[in-house]
PDB file of N, CA, C and O in Angstrom, chain B, residues numbered from 101:
ATOM      1  N   MET B 101       4.302 -47.985 -39.156  1.00  0.00           N
ATOM      2  CA  MET B 101       5.058 -47.913 -37.897  1.00  0.00           C
ATOM      3  C   MET B 101       5.738 -46.553 -37.784  1.00  0.00           C
ATOM      4  O   MET B 101       6.402 -46.085 -38.709  1.00  0.00           O
ATOM      5  N   ARG B 102       5.551 -45.937 -36.627  1.00  0.00           N
ATOM      6  CA  ARG B 102       6.172 -44.630 -36.425  1.00  0.00           C
ATOM      7  C   ARG B 102       7.641 -44.806 -36.060  1.00  0.00           C
ATOM      8  O   ARG B 102       8.021 -45.814 -35.464  1.00  0.00           O
ATOM      9  N   PRO B 103       8.464 -43.825 -36.420  1.00  0.00           N
ATOM     10  CA  PRO B 103       9.919 -43.942 -36.182  1.00  0.00           C
ATOM     11  C   PRO B 103      10.269 -44.203 -34.726  1.00  0.00           C
ATOM     12  O   PRO B 103      11.184 -44.977 -34.442  1.00  0.00           O
ATOM     13  N   TRP B 104       9.555 -43.569 -33.793  1.00  0.00           N
ATOM     14  CA  TRP B 104       9.913 -43.735 -32.384  1.00  0.00           C
ATOM     15  C   TRP B 104       9.627 -45.145 -31.910  1.00  0.00           C
ATOM     16  O   TRP B 104      10.270 -45.636 -30.981  1.00  0.00           O
ATOM     17  N   ILE B 105       8.659 -45.803 -32.549  1.00  0.00           N
ATOM     18  CA  ILE B 105       8.368 -47.193 -32.186  1.00  0.00           C
ATOM     19  C   ILE B 105       9.523 -48.087 -32.619  1.00  0.00           C
ATOM     20  O   ILE B 105       9.930 -48.985 -31.883  1.00  0.00           O
ATOM     21  N   ALA B 106      10.046 -47.839 -33.810  1.00  0.00           N
ATOM     22  CA  ALA B 106      11.176 -48.630 -34.303  1.00  0.00           C
ATOM     23  C   ALA B 106      12.392 -48.425 -33.401  1.00  0.00           C
ATOM     24  O   ALA B 106      13.124 -49.371 -33.110  1.00  0.00           O
ATOM     25  N   VAL B 107      12.601 -47.196 -32.964  1.00  0.00           N
ATOM     26  CA  VAL B 107      13.730 -46.904 -32.077  1.00  0.00           C
ATOM     27  C   VAL B 107      13.534 -47.589 -30.728  1.00  0.00           C
ATOM     28  O   VAL B 107      14.474 -48.144 -30.157  1.00  0.00           O
ATOM     29  N   ALA B 108      12.298 -47.542 -30.226  1.00  0.00           N
ATOM     30  CA  ALA B 108      12.018 -48.128 -28.918  1.00  0.00           C
ATOM     31  C   ALA B 108      12.231 -49.637 -28.924  1.00  0.00           C
ATOM     32  O   ALA B 108      12.675 -50.211 -27.929  1.00  0.00           O
ATOM     33  N   TYR B 109      11.912 -50.279 -30.054  1.00  0.00           N
ATOM     34  CA  TYR B 109      12.065 -51.735 -30.131  1.00  0.00           C
ATOM     35  C   TYR B 109      13.484 -52.151 -30.481  1.00  0.00           C
ATOM     36  O   TYR B 109      13.944 -53.204 -30.039  1.00  0.00           O
ATOM     37  N   SER B 110      14.187 -51.339 -31.271  1.00  0.00           N
ATOM     38  CA  SER B 110      15.522 -51.732 -31.727  1.00  0.00           C
ATOM     39  C   SER B 110      16.589 -51.474 -30.664  1.00  0.00           C
ATOM     40  O   SER B 110      17.599 -52.176 -30.616  1.00  0.00           O
ATOM     41  N   ALA B 111      16.371 -50.476 -29.817  1.00  0.00           N
ATOM     42  CA  ALA B 111      17.380 -50.135 -28.815  1.00  0.00           C
ATOM     43  C   ALA B 111      17.674 -51.292 -27.850  1.00  0.00           C
ATOM     44  O   ALA B 111      18.839 -51.659 -27.697  1.00  0.00           O
ATOM     45  N   PRO B 112      16.660 -51.884 -27.192  1.00  0.00           N
ATOM     46  CA  PRO B 112      16.950 -52.999 -26.279  1.00  0.00           C
ATOM     47  C   PRO B 112      17.469 -54.228 -27.006  1.00  0.00           C
ATOM     48  O   PRO B 112      18.270 -54.985 -26.456  1.00  0.00           O
ATOM     49  N   VAL B 113      17.015 -54.433 -28.244  1.00  0.00           N
ATOM     50  CA  VAL B 113      17.507 -55.568 -29.026  1.00  0.00           C
ATOM     51  C   VAL B 113      18.985 -55.384 -29.335  1.00  0.00           C
ATOM     52  O   VAL B 113      19.769 -56.328 -29.235  1.00  0.00           O
ATOM     53  N   ALA B 114      19.364 -54.168 -29.711  1.00  0.00           N
ATOM     54  CA  ALA B 114      20.769 -53.889 -30.009  1.00  0.00           C
ATOM     55  C   ALA B 114      21.611 -54.018 -28.741  1.00  0.00           C
ATOM     56  O   ALA B 114      22.734 -54.520 -28.790  1.00  0.00           O
ATOM     57  N   ALA B 115      21.080 -53.571 -27.621  1.00  0.00           N
ATOM     58  CA  ALA B 115      21.817 -53.663 -26.362  1.00  0.00           C
ATOM     59  C   ALA B 115      22.013 -55.120 -25.957  1.00  0.00           C
ATOM     60  O   ALA B 115      23.103 -55.509 -25.537  1.00  0.00           O
ATOM     61  N   ALA B 116      20.959 -55.927 -26.083  1.00  0.00           N
ATOM     62  CA  ALA B 116      21.059 -57.343 -25.726  1.00  0.00           C
ATOM     63  C   ALA B 116      22.044 -58.059 -26.635  1.00  0.00           C
ATOM     64  O   ALA B 116      22.820 -58.903 -26.186  1.00  0.00           O
ATOM     65  N   THR B 117      22.006 -57.712 -27.931  1.00  0.00           N
ATOM     66  CA  THR B 117      22.926 -58.338 -28.883  1.00  0.00           C
ATOM     67  C   THR B 117      24.369 -57.982 -28.539  1.00  0.00           C
ATOM     68  O   THR B 117      25.257 -58.832 -28.601  1.00  0.00           O
ATOM     69  N   ALA B 118      24.594 -56.726 -28.178  1.00  0.00           N
ATOM     70  CA  ALA B 118      25.951 -56.297 -27.831  1.00  0.00           C
ATOM     71  C   ALA B 118      26.449 -57.049 -26.601  1.00  0.00           C
ATOM     72  O   ALA B 118      27.617 -57.434 -26.540  1.00  0.00           O
ATOM     73  N   VAL B 119      25.574 -57.259 -25.622  1.00  0.00           N
ATOM     74  CA  VAL B 119      25.959 -57.977 -24.407  1.00  0.00           C
ATOM     75  C   VAL B 119      26.320 -59.418 -24.735  1.00  0.00           C
ATOM     76  O   VAL B 119      27.328 -59.936 -24.254  1.00  0.00           O
ATOM     77  N   PHE B 120      25.486 -60.073 -25.565  1.00  0.00           N
ATOM     78  CA  PHE B 120      25.734 -61.479 -25.899  1.00  0.00           C
ATOM     79  C   PHE B 120      27.002 -61.656 -26.716  1.00  0.00           C
ATOM     80  O   PHE B 120      27.637 -62.710 -26.673  1.00  0.00           O
ATOM     81  N   ILE B 121      27.372 -60.608 -27.470  1.00  0.00           N
ATOM     82  CA  ILE B 121      28.574 -60.713 -28.308  1.00  0.00           C
ATOM     83  C   ILE B 121      29.825 -60.296 -27.534  1.00  0.00           C
ATOM     84  O   ILE B 121      30.852 -60.974 -27.590  1.00  0.00           O
ATOM     85  N   ILE B 122      29.732 -59.169 -26.808  1.00  0.00           N
ATOM     86  CA  ILE B 122      30.919 -58.596 -26.170  1.00  0.00           C
ATOM     87  C   ILE B 122      31.226 -59.244 -24.819  1.00  0.00           C
ATOM     88  O   ILE B 122      32.392 -59.476 -24.500  1.00  0.00           O
ATOM     89  N   TYR B 123      30.198 -59.538 -24.025  1.00  0.00           N
ATOM     90  CA  TYR B 123      30.420 -60.058 -22.675  1.00  0.00           C
ATOM     91  C   TYR B 123      31.188 -61.374 -22.659  1.00  0.00           C
ATOM     92  O   TYR B 123      32.127 -61.505 -21.875  1.00  0.00           O
ATOM     93  N   PRO B 124      30.831 -62.362 -23.494  1.00  0.00           N
ATOM     94  CA  PRO B 124      31.607 -63.615 -23.508  1.00  0.00           C
ATOM     95  C   PRO B 124      33.058 -63.393 -23.930  1.00  0.00           C
ATOM     96  O   PRO B 124      33.960 -64.060 -23.423  1.00  0.00           O
ATOM     97  N   ILE B 125      33.287 -62.463 -24.850  1.00  0.00           N
ATOM     98  CA  ILE B 125      34.652 -62.179 -25.292  1.00  0.00           C
ATOM     99  C   ILE B 125      35.457 -61.608 -24.124  1.00  0.00           C
ATOM    100  O   ILE B 125      36.630 -61.938 -23.946  1.00  0.00           O
ATOM    101  N   GLY B 126      34.817 -60.754 -23.337  1.00  0.00           N
ATOM    102  CA  GLY B 126      35.494 -60.170 -22.189  1.00  0.00           C
ATOM    103  C   GLY B 126      35.779 -61.212 -21.118  1.00  0.00           C
ATOM    104  O   GLY B 126      36.742 -61.081 -20.363  1.00  0.00           O
ATOM    105  N   GLN B 127      34.947 -62.248 -21.049  1.00  0.00           N
ATOM    106  CA  GLN B 127      35.128 -63.288 -20.048  1.00  0.00           C
ATOM    107  C   GLN B 127      36.138 -64.333 -20.498  1.00  0.00           C
ATOM    108  O   GLN B 127      36.617 -65.122 -19.682  1.00  0.00           O
ATOM    109  N   GLY B 128      36.467 -64.349 -21.784  1.00  0.00           N
ATOM    110  CA  GLY B 128      37.481 -65.274 -22.270  1.00  0.00           C
ATOM    111  C   GLY B 128      36.907 -66.350 -23.169  1.00  0.00           C
ATOM    112  O   GLY B 128      37.565 -66.772 -24.120  1.00  0.00           O
ATOM    113  N   SER B 129      35.682 -66.809 -22.885  1.00  0.00           N
ATOM    114  CA  SER B 129      35.049 -67.804 -23.742  1.00  0.00           C
ATOM    115  C   SER B 129      33.544 -67.706 -23.582  1.00  0.00           C
ATOM    116  O   SER B 129      33.052 -67.132 -22.610  1.00  0.00           O
ATOM    117  N   PHE B 130      32.810 -68.269 -24.540  1.00  0.00           N
ATOM    118  CA  PHE B 130      31.356 -68.133 -24.513  1.00  0.00           C
ATOM    119  C   PHE B 130      30.751 -68.887 -23.336  1.00  0.00           C
ATOM    120  O   PHE B 130      29.860 -68.367 -22.666  1.00  0.00           O
ATOM    121  N   SER B 131      31.218 -70.096 -23.076  1.00  0.00           N
ATOM    122  CA  SER B 131      30.636 -70.909 -22.008  1.00  0.00           C
ATOM    123  C   SER B 131      30.925 -70.300 -20.639  1.00  0.00           C
ATOM    124  O   SER B 131      30.091 -70.374 -19.736  1.00  0.00           O
ATOM    125  N   ASP B 132      32.103 -69.698 -20.481  1.00  0.00           N
ATOM    126  CA  ASP B 132      32.443 -69.084 -19.205  1.00  0.00           C
ATOM    127  C   ASP B 132      31.712 -67.753 -19.020  1.00  0.00           C
ATOM    128  O   ASP B 132      31.410 -67.356 -17.894  1.00  0.00           O
ATOM    129  N   GLY B 133      31.432 -67.071 -20.126  1.00  0.00           N
ATOM    130  CA  GLY B 133      30.808 -65.762 -20.048  1.00  0.00           C
ATOM    131  C   GLY B 133      29.323 -65.837 -19.757  1.00  0.00           C
ATOM    132  O   GLY B 133      28.775 -64.963 -19.085  1.00  0.00           O
ATOM    133  N   MET B 134      28.655 -66.894 -20.268  1.00  0.00           N
ATOM    134  CA  MET B 134      27.216 -67.003 -20.086  1.00  0.00           C
ATOM    135  C   MET B 134      26.891 -67.777 -18.805  1.00  0.00           C
ATOM    136  O   MET B 134      27.607 -68.709 -18.440  1.00  0.00           O
ATOM    137  N   PRO B 135      25.804 -67.385 -18.120  1.00  0.00           N
ATOM    138  CA  PRO B 135      25.385 -68.102 -16.903  1.00  0.00           C
ATOM    139  C   PRO B 135      25.094 -69.574 -17.174  1.00  0.00           C
ATOM    140  O   PRO B 135      25.224 -70.405 -16.275  1.00  0.00           O
ATOM    141  N   LEU B 136      24.699 -69.907 -18.409  1.00  0.00           N
ATOM    142  CA  LEU B 136      24.381 -71.290 -18.746  1.00  0.00           C
ATOM    143  C   LEU B 136      25.602 -72.182 -18.585  1.00  0.00           C
ATOM    144  O   LEU B 136      25.470 -73.376 -18.316  1.00  0.00           O
ATOM    145  N   GLY B 137      26.782 -71.612 -18.747  1.00  0.00           N
ATOM    146  CA  GLY B 137      28.007 -72.391 -18.645  1.00  0.00           C
ATOM    147  C   GLY B 137      28.322 -72.796 -17.205  1.00  0.00           C
ATOM    148  O   GLY B 137      29.152 -73.675 -16.975  1.00  0.00           O
ATOM    149  N   GLU B 138      27.662 -72.160 -16.239  1.00  0.00           N
ATOM    150  CA  GLU B 138      27.943 -72.448 -14.838  1.00  0.00           C
ATOM    151  C   GLU B 138      27.220 -73.707 -14.369  1.00  0.00           C
ATOM    152  O   GLU B 138      27.620 -74.323 -13.381  1.00  0.00           O
ATOM    153  N   ASN B 139      26.166 -74.085 -15.069  1.00  0.00           N
ATOM    154  CA  ASN B 139      25.354 -75.229 -14.633  1.00  0.00           C
ATOM    155  C   ASN B 139      25.990 -76.547 -15.043  1.00  0.00           C
ATOM    156  O   ASN B 139      25.441 -77.611 -14.757  1.00  0.00           O
TER     157      ASN B 139
END
């Protein structure tokens, strides 16, 4: 695997992970932060 491939795959994964971790905290709770909690 070439280095740029690892970077290309890890960048969106890291971004998605950061959103799932930080966004609910900013909203106050996990259920309120995620769209699934609205249903």
